[in-house]
C-alpha positions, 0 to 999 in steps of 0.5 A, a space after each residue: 824723381 824729386 827736383 832740387 830747386 834753388 831759392 831766388 837770391 840774385 840781386 839787380 846789382 849782381 846781374 849788372 856785375 855779371 852783365 858787365 863782366 861778360 859783355 866782352 865775350 871772353 871766358 877766362 880759364 877756358 884752355 884747349 887741349 893740345 890734341 886734336 879730336 879723333 874722328 868718330 862715326 856718329 853711328 858708332 854711338 847710336 842716334 845722335 839726332 843728326 849731330 856729327 861727332 866729334 862736335 869740334 874740329 879743335 880741342 876745346 875745354 869747357 868749365 861746367 859748375 854742377 852739383 856732385 858730392 864726388 870730388 874726382 869727377 875728372 877721373 870718372 867714366 862720364 867725363 872721359 867719354 864725353 871727351 872721347 865722343 865729342 872732342 870736348 874736355 870738361 873742367 867739372 867744378 863740383 859742389 855739394 848740394 849744401 854748398 852749391 847755392 852759396 858758392 853760385 852766389 859768389 861765382 856770380 858776383 865775380 862776373 866770371 861765369 862757367 861756360 855751363 851752370 844751373 840753378 837759376 829760375 826762368 825769371 833769373 835767367 831772362 833777367 840775366 840773359 837780357 843783360 847779355 850774360 847768357 846765350 839765347 838758345 833760339 838763336 842757334 836752333 839751326 845747330 841744335 837739331 835735338 833741341 829743335 825736335 824736342 821743343 820747337 817741332 814737338 807740339 806736346 812740349 813746344 810750350 817751353 818756348 813761350 812759358 820759360 822765354 823772356 818778353 822778347 821770346 828768347 829762352 835761356 834755360 835748357 829743359 830736361 826731357 822725359 825726367 818723371 815717372 807716370 806715377 810717384 805718389 798716391 793712396 796706399 793701402 794694406 792689401 793683406 788686411 783688406 783681403 783678410 777682412 774681405 774688403 774689396 779695394 775702393 773705386 768711389 769715395 763712398 766705397 773708400 769711406 765704407 772700407 775705412 768703416 769696416 776696418 774701424 769695426 775690425 780693429 776698434 782702437 785704429 785709426 784706418 787712415 794715417 798721414 805724415 804730410 801735415 798740412 800737405 794732406 789738403 794738396 795731396 788730396 786735392 786732385 781727387 776733387 779737381 782742384 789739384 795740380 803742379 801750381 796748387 793752390 792755383 787750379 786750372 779748370 779744363 772745362 771753363 779754361 780758367 784758373 781758380 783758387 783751390 781754397 775758396 772752391 766748393 769742391 774744397 769745402 766738399 773734400 773738407 767735409 769728407 775729411 771731417 766725416 772721417 775725422 768725426 767717426 774715428 776713421 782719420 788719425 787725430 794726428 793727421 796734421 802733426 804726426 812724425 815720420 817715426 810715429 806714422 811708420 809704426 802705425 802703418 807697420 805695427 800693431 794694426 793701428 792704421 791701414 791707409 795712407 798717402 806716400 811715395 810708391 818706393 814705400 810699398 816695398 820699403 815697409 814690407 822689407 822693414 817688417 817681413 821677418 816679423 810679418 811675412 804677409 805684410 803687403 802694402 799696395 797702390 790704391 785707386 784715387 779718392 775723390 769724385 774725379 778719380 784722378 791723380 796729379 799728373 807729372 810733367 815729362 819736362 823739368 827745369 833746373 835752370 841749366 844756362 850757357 854763358 854768352 862767351 866764346 865757348 857758347 856754340 860749343 857748349 850749346 852743341 854739347 847740350 844738344 848732343 846730350 839731349 839726343 838719345 845716344 847722349 841720354 843713354 850715356 849720362 843716365 846709363 853709361 856705355 853699352 858693352 863697357 859699363 852695362 849690357 842690355 837684359 830684358 829691355 833694361 840696363 845690367 851692370 855686371 861690375 855691380 852684380 853684387 850690389 843689392 840696389 843699383 840705383 841712380 846714387 850708385 851710378 853717380 858714385 861709380 861712373 859719374 852718371 846722373 849728375 845734377 845739372 848734367 843730364 838733360 834727358 833721360 833714357 827710359 831704360 835707366 835704372 831710374 825706371 826699374 820698377 818693382 813688381 808693386 811699383 809697376 802695378 801702380 804705374 799700370 793701374 793709373 795709366 792703363 785706366 786713364 786715371 791721371 789728370 791733365 797738365 795744367 799750362 805752365 805760365 809766364 808771369 810779368 814782374 808785377 804779377 810775380 810780386 803780387 802772387 809772392 805777396 799774397 801766397 804765403 800768408 794766404 796758404 798759411 791762413 787756408 791751412 789753419 782754417 782747414 784744420 780747424 774745419 775738420 777738428 772742430 765740431 761746430 764748424 760748418 757753413 757759416 764758418 765757411 762763408 766767413 773763410 771766403 771773406 777772409 780769403 778775399 781780404 787777404 788778396 784771393 781775387 788778385 792772386 788768381 787774376 794774375 794766372 788768368 791774365 797770364 793764361 790769356 798771353 799764353 793762349 794768344 801765342 
């Protein structure tokens, strides 16, 4: 699933206003209901991670600001069920994706923060938290068994405590657990055409090249590889040459235990040389950095113009459904990685939407609610619903009898019908949810990469100082723009070679390449020392 991050927009004045308004620890608008929470055994709702339900002895109302296009969430199952289980009534302040950022600016400027909201970067949350406006999660770990189990005691995810905390090791942002699939993007190929021509799926870079050559021989007017991602083609291919990752163009070398700038590595030049070879031989679409979605779609679906691309795995079935009436044999499949490493980029199972709790009288209740939603029971509730009421289990997956006539029950349908999968509310995903319901082709992609160990290691998630953050920001935009321009020229211009590459290395250095990557390596040293 693709995350929606808000850009940096909080000024120092804004922070000061909020900190001042929150200093008294009061929250206006947080009213209490008139009836006591009913007693409910935790076992009734599955594994709560040790939390006892209801979470409160007296009714409490929390103000929760989040993203949703649904104007009436108060009447949705999710809000009613949370109150039933926990005793906590939610006053949902919902705003559309288009308006949320601007509304958050207004709320932040007023200093009257909701009990729970999201949309801050870790750096923004840390600055706001250091001024007393937010609650440090780590100060309440004794009351948060699920958080502690996931992010303190679990060595595979305990990095969040040092990567997203402030300089005093206070953590203000609540992470999201188990959110990404193993495989979401990669190389896709027309298996029907490969089979027709007797071309085996590639296992090496050379075999990939030979496959494209055979396609060109069979269809001389074609360009076997097409792309719609424009400059991102360099990022998309980079993992196959060992210079990709979540922090691209910064790439972590697992062997050397150091960070490198992808644009100036010998492996990057090797990748460009390979692309140049494909372009010169008519195997790479000349419009690879300019093509539109519509044009690319036509090339991949009609008239045998292109047969291999890089995209989202949902395309495997979308393209087939689009053309099956005209071409029932159309069969787009997930291919092996391209490049000497034979790896694709790994997606982290942990994400950060900047979910925070205000420092007010309701902070402990809000933290306990987030902790419940981080339990297996809470995860099932916010991403699946209520078993026996909204769904039942069939073959290890959630099935929705009320929605049996809906062609495709996805998370969008569940949002609209039940208020599930609300951005800013889900903090743990249940792997039985429809989000992980793969088609046969999508499941093949997962199995092919996971079972054959074709997924690269995750890069460390680093915490930068303010000067380092500024240095990275000052250098990155212009450096990346120049790198993409050079890379495109290198491929398209037959005269470009070693001399131009060496000139580029000098240009990159003048633009701050060393200072940029030094920030990563200094942050890595601090990371390793903890």
